[in-house]
C-alpha positions as CSV (number, residue, x, y, z in Angstrom):
1,M,8.6,79.2,-39.7
2,T,9.3,76.0,-37.8
3,E,7.9,77.5,-34.8
4,I,4.8,78.7,-36.3
5,L,4.1,75.0,-37.7
6,V,4.8,73.5,-34.2
7,C,2.6,76.1,-32.6
8,T,-0.2,75.5,-34.8
9,F,0.1,71.8,-34.7
10,V,0.0,71.9,-30.9
11,S,-2.8,74.4,-31.0
12,I,-4.8,71.9,-33.3
13,I,-4.1,68.9,-30.9
14,V,-5.2,70.8,-27.9
15,A,-8.4,71.9,-29.5
16,V,-9.2,68.4,-30.8
17,L,-8.4,67.1,-27.2
18,L,-10.5,69.8,-25.7
19,V,-13.5,68.8,-28.0
20,H,-13.0,65.2,-27.3
21,F,-13.0,65.5,-23.5
22,R,-16.1,67.9,-23.6
23,N,-17.8,65.2,-25.7
24,I,-17.0,62.5,-23.2
25,R,-18.3,64.6,-20.4
26,K,-21.5,65.1,-22.2
27,L,-22.0,61.4,-22.9
28,V,-21.2,60.5,-19.2
29,A,-23.7,63.1,-18.0
30,D,-26.2,61.7,-20.5
31,H,-25.7,58.1,-19.5
32,N,-25.9,58.9,-15.7
33,T,-29.2,60.8,-16.5
34,E,-30.5,57.9,-18.4
35,M,-29.4,55.4,-15.6
36,M,-31.2,57.5,-13.1
37,R,-34.4,57.6,-14.9
38,M,-34.3,53.7,-15.5
39,N,-33.5,53.2,-11.8
40,S,-36.7,55.3,-10.9
41,N,-38.7,53.3,-13.3
42,Y,-37.4,50.1,-12.0
43,E,-38.2,51.2,-8.3
44,T,-41.7,52.4,-9.5
45,N,-42.3,49.0,-11.3
46,R,-40.8,47.0,-8.3
47,S,-43.1,48.6,-5.7
48,Q,-46.3,48.1,-8.1
49,I,-45.2,44.4,-8.4
50,N,-44.6,44.1,-4.6
51,K,-48.2,45.7,-3.9
52,R,-49.7,43.3,-6.5
53,V,-48.0,40.2,-5.1
54,S,-49.1,41.0,-1.4
55,G,-52.8,41.5,-2.8
56,L,-52.6,38.2,-4.4
57,D,-51.1,36.6,-1.5
58,S,-53.8,37.9,0.8
59,Y,-56.7,36.8,-1.6
60,D,-58.1,33.3,-0.9
61,F,-58.8,31.9,-4.2
62,L,-60.2,28.6,-2.9
63,A,-62.6,30.4,-0.5
64,Y,-63.6,32.6,-3.4
65,N,-64.1,29.9,-5.9
66,L,-66.1,27.8,-3.4
67,Q,-68.3,30.6,-2.5
68,Q,-69.0,31.3,-6.3
69,S,-69.9,27.7,-6.9
70,L,-72.5,27.4,-4.4
71,I,-74.5,30.2,-5.6
72,V,-77.8,29.0,-7.1
73,Q,-78.0,29.8,-10.8
74,P,-81.7,29.6,-11.9
75,G,-80.8,29.4,-15.6
76,I,-79.1,26.0,-15.2
77,S,-81.0,22.8,-14.6
78,I,-79.2,19.6,-13.8
79,D,-81.1,16.4,-14.5
80,V,-79.8,13.6,-12.3
């Protein structure tokens, strides 16, 4: 009788441990998948930011603003 109880107890413990480790393995796999997705999104966003920064760095705001301010606008009359 004692051997059956011990065998049952050990079987239950082994089953619980197997389920626990299977759940941990699944959680780790899900975490790694999510981290890879986030890293991919980060790299995409970083490359977009670098493209925009390089575009802004090559743009000459002062020259553009001066050029636009020198355009004659017939609807505006300045009485000096």
